[in-house]
TORMILO-660402 format. One line per field, with one value per atom (N, C-alpha, C, CB): atom name; y negated, x, z; residue number from 1. Coordinates in nm, 3 decimals. Glycine has a CB too. Layout:
<nodes>
atom CA|...
north Y|...
east X|...
up Z|...
seq NUM|...
</nodes>
This chain:
<nodes>
atom N|CA|C|CB|N|CA|C|CB|N|CA|C|CB|N|CA|C|CB|N|CA|C|CB|N|CA|C|CB|N|CA|C|CB|N|CA|C|CB|N|CA|C|CB|N|CA|C|CB|N|CA|C|CB|N|CA|C|CB|N|CA|C|CB|N|CA|C|CB|N|CA|C|CB|N|CA|C|CB|N|CA|C|CB|N|CA|C|CB|N|CA|C|CB|N|CA|C|CB|N|CA|C|CB|N|CA|C|CB|N|CA|C|CB|N|CA|C|CB|N|CA|C|CB|N|CA|C|CB|N|CA|C|CB|N|CA|C|CB|N|CA|C|CB|N|CA|C|CB|N|CA|C|CB|N|CA|C|CB|N|CA|C|CB|N|CA|C|CB|N|CA|C|CB|N|CA|C|CB|N|CA|C|CB|N|CA|C|CB|N|CA|C|CB|N|CA|C|CB|N|CA|C|CB|N|CA|C|CB|N|CA|C|CB|N|CA|C|CB|N|CA|C|CB|N|CA|C|CB|N|CA|C|CB|N|CA|C|CB|N|CA|C|CB|N|CA|C|CB|N|CA|C|CB|N|CA|C|CB|N|CA|C|CB|N|CA|C|CB|N|CA|C|CB|N|CA|C|CB|N|CA|C|CB|N|CA|C|CB|N|CA|C|CB|N|CA|C|CB|N|CA|C|CB|N|CA|C|CB
north -10.885|-10.879|-10.946|-10.734|-11.035|-11.103|-11.033|-11.251|-11.017|-10.956|-11.062|-10.830|-11.101|-11.202|-11.140|-11.283|-11.224|-11.176|-11.184|-11.259|-11.083|-11.078|-11.152|-10.932|-11.224|-11.293|-11.206|-11.422|-11.098|-11.011|-10.921|-10.927|-10.870|-10.780|-10.637|-10.799|-10.595|-10.461|-10.367|-10.468|-10.396|-10.309|-10.349|-10.170|-10.443|-10.488|-10.587|-10.552|-10.593|-10.685|-10.826|-10.643|-10.918|-11.057|-11.122|-11.136|-11.201|-11.270|-11.419|-11.245|-11.459|-11.600|-11.646|-11.627|-11.773|-11.833|-11.861|-11.964|-11.814|-11.836|-11.956|-11.710|-12.060|-12.179|-12.173|-12.301|-12.103|-12.095|-11.950|-12.158|-11.928|-11.794|-11.766|-11.778|-11.652|-11.617|-11.584|-11.499|-11.645|-11.619|-11.529|-11.751|-11.450|-11.367|-11.458|-11.259|-11.431|-11.511|-11.451|-11.517|-11.533|-11.484|-11.516|-11.546|-11.541|-11.570|-11.453|-11.601|-11.331|-11.215|-11.208|-11.087|-11.237|-11.235|-11.345|-11.250|-11.462|-11.573|-11.556|-11.701|-11.463|-11.444|-11.354|-11.388|-11.289|-11.196|-11.230|-11.052|-11.192|-11.206|-11.083|-11.338|-11.068|-10.953|-10.985|-10.911|-10.887|-10.899|-10.885|-10.791|-10.976|-10.964|-10.843|-11.091|-10.792|-10.678|-10.544|-10.677|-10.522|-10.389|-10.393|-10.325|-10.510|-10.530|-10.490|-10.451|-10.483|-10.455|-10.582|-10.395|-10.570|-10.686|-10.735|-10.652|-10.865|-10.926|-11.052|-10.959|-11.089|-11.209|-11.332|-11.218|-11.436|-11.554|-11.627|-11.650|-11.611|-11.678|-11.588|-11.727|-11.468|-11.377|-11.425|-11.232|-11.412|-11.449|-11.327|-11.537|-11.208|-11.082|-10.978|-11.036|-10.900|-10.792|-10.675|-10.746|-10.626|-10.512|-10.383|-10.496|-10.376|-10.252|-10.235|-10.250|-10.338|-10.324|-10.407|-10.361|-10.499|-10.584|-10.703|-10.502|-10.725|-10.835|-10.970|-10.818|-11.071|-11.207|-11.267|-11.297|-11.338|-11.402|-11.551|-11.342|-11.627|-11.772|-11.802|-11.849|-11.889|-11.929|-12.028|-11.991|-11.991|-12.075|-12.188|-11.992|-12.308|-12.425|-12.455|-12.547|-12.496|-12.535|-12.666|-12.547|-12.676|-12.802|-12.806|-12.836
east 9.967|10.062|10.000|10.103|10.074|10.028|10.081|10.071|9.995|10.035|10.023|9.948|10.134|10.132|10.114|10.260|10.070|10.054|10.188|9.947|10.220|10.346|10.335|10.389|10.441|10.442|10.498|10.522|10.562|10.619|10.512|10.735|10.538|10.442|10.479|10.441|10.432|10.464|10.344|10.517|10.251|10.136|10.016|10.174|10.033|9.919|9.836|9.968|9.710|9.619|9.644|9.471|9.662|9.684|9.552|9.754|9.555|9.434|9.442|9.409|9.533|9.547|9.434|9.682|9.404|9.302|9.363|9.246|9.300|9.350|9.277|9.330|9.353|9.293|9.286|9.370|9.379|9.385|9.374|9.514|9.295|9.278|9.389|9.138|9.452|9.558|9.499|9.641|9.558|9.513|9.614|9.494|9.566|9.657|9.736|9.580|9.864|9.949|9.945|10.095|9.912|9.903|10.030|9.781|10.142|10.267|10.309|10.377|10.292|10.328|10.244|10.311|10.116|10.029|10.066|9.882|10.105|10.142|10.278|10.138|10.360|10.495|10.502|10.582|10.394|10.394|10.283|10.379|10.305|10.205|10.214|10.225|10.124|10.123|10.197|9.979|10.273|10.341|10.236|10.454|10.235|10.135|10.159|10.134|10.282|10.313|10.274|10.457|10.304|10.280|10.193|10.410|10.152|10.065|10.131|9.938|10.265|10.337|10.349|10.477|10.364|10.383|10.527|10.350|10.542|10.675|10.678|10.708|10.796|10.812|10.781|10.955|10.728|10.686|10.803|10.615|10.925|11.041|11.118|11.134|11.069|11.137|11.119|11.084|11.226|11.215|11.209|11.332|11.238|11.231|11.166|11.374|11.075|11.010|11.107|10.879|11.123|11.213|11.155|11.239|11.024|10.960|10.968|10.816|10.926|10.920|11.024|10.784|11.090|11.191|11.134|11.272|11.005|10.940|10.977|10.790|10.985|11.016|10.895|11.060|10.921|10.815|10.839|10.806|10.733|10.745|10.729|10.639|10.813|10.802|10.687|10.935|10.588|10.470|10.501|10.349|10.467|10.487|10.358|10.533|10.373|10.255|10.201|10.288|10.074|10.021|9.880|10.079
up 15.618|15.509|15.386|15.478|15.324|15.204|15.081|15.205|14.984|14.857|14.750|14.823|14.688|14.584|14.447|14.588|14.355|14.218|14.148|14.142|14.076|14.004|13.873|13.979|13.835|13.706|13.596|13.715|13.631|13.529|13.472|13.587|13.354|13.290|13.327|13.133|13.442|13.490|13.484|13.632|13.397|13.380|13.464|13.412|13.556|13.636|13.557|13.768|13.588|13.521|13.574|13.542|13.486|13.525|13.562|13.412|13.669|13.712|13.686|13.860|13.597|13.564|13.475|13.497|13.485|13.400|13.264|13.464|13.160|13.024|12.965|12.933|12.934|12.878|12.726|12.920|12.666|12.521|12.478|12.467|12.377|12.323|12.222|12.257|12.232|12.139|12.002|12.191|11.900|11.763|11.695|11.683|11.601|11.523|11.430|11.443|11.419|11.332|11.193|11.386|11.095|10.957|10.879|10.887|10.948|10.880|10.792|10.982|10.839|10.759|10.632|10.841|10.643|10.526|10.428|10.568|10.479|10.393|10.329|10.470|10.380|10.329|10.207|10.438|10.173|10.061|9.963|10.110|9.839|9.734|9.644|9.652|9.553|9.463|9.335|9.432|9.287|9.159|9.048|9.143|8.951|8.843|8.753|8.759|8.750|8.664|8.720|8.635|8.850|8.908|9.033|8.942|9.077|9.193|9.325|9.175|9.328|9.452|9.534|9.423|9.665|9.751|9.738|9.899|9.710|9.698|9.784|9.549|9.830|9.912|9.828|9.971|9.890|9.816|9.748|9.909|9.798|9.739|9.643|9.847|9.617|9.524|9.381|9.540|9.302|9.161|9.070|9.121|9.125|9.051|9.141|9.002|9.086|9.160|9.175|9.090|9.296|9.320|9.264|9.470|9.251|9.206|9.055|9.251|8.980|8.835|8.761|8.786|8.833|8.769|8.694|8.676|8.705|8.635|8.695|8.637|8.609|8.655|8.726|8.536|8.835|8.912|8.919|9.054|8.920|8.939|9.086|8.854|9.139|9.277|9.288|9.330|9.366|9.382|9.478|9.433|9.439|9.524|9.598|9.442|9.723|9.800|9.746|9.952|9.739|9.689|9.672|9.568
seq 1|1|1|1|2|2|2|2|3|3|3|3|4|4|4|4|5|5|5|5|6|6|6|6|7|7|7|7|8|8|8|8|9|9|9|9|10|10|10|10|11|11|11|11|12|12|12|12|13|13|13|13|14|14|14|14|15|15|15|15|16|16|16|16|17|17|17|17|18|18|18|18|19|19|19|19|20|20|20|20|21|21|21|21|22|22|22|22|23|23|23|23|24|24|24|24|25|25|25|25|26|26|26|26|27|27|27|27|28|28|28|28|29|29|29|29|30|30|30|30|31|31|31|31|32|32|32|32|33|33|33|33|34|34|34|34|35|35|35|35|36|36|36|36|37|37|37|37|38|38|38|38|39|39|39|39|40|40|40|40|41|41|41|41|42|42|42|42|43|43|43|43|44|44|44|44|45|45|45|45|46|46|46|46|47|47|47|47|48|48|48|48|49|49|49|49|50|50|50|50|51|51|51|51|52|52|52|52|53|53|53|53|54|54|54|54|55|55|55|55|56|56|56|56|57|57|57|57|58|58|58|58|59|59|59|59|60|60|60|60|61|61|61|61|62|62|62|62
</nodes>
């Protein structure tokens, strides 16, 4: 009887060769910045802080 390796993620350990190492995605970290008024985390495209109501400048990449 032949037992094949399953391609589904059913809790079994995969025996495939990994050519590329998975890196943590820092998109979440890059999507937020600190408000200068209250130090709360705000989205990079926000123009007003939801916590303190302070005006924020949209930072341009460059």
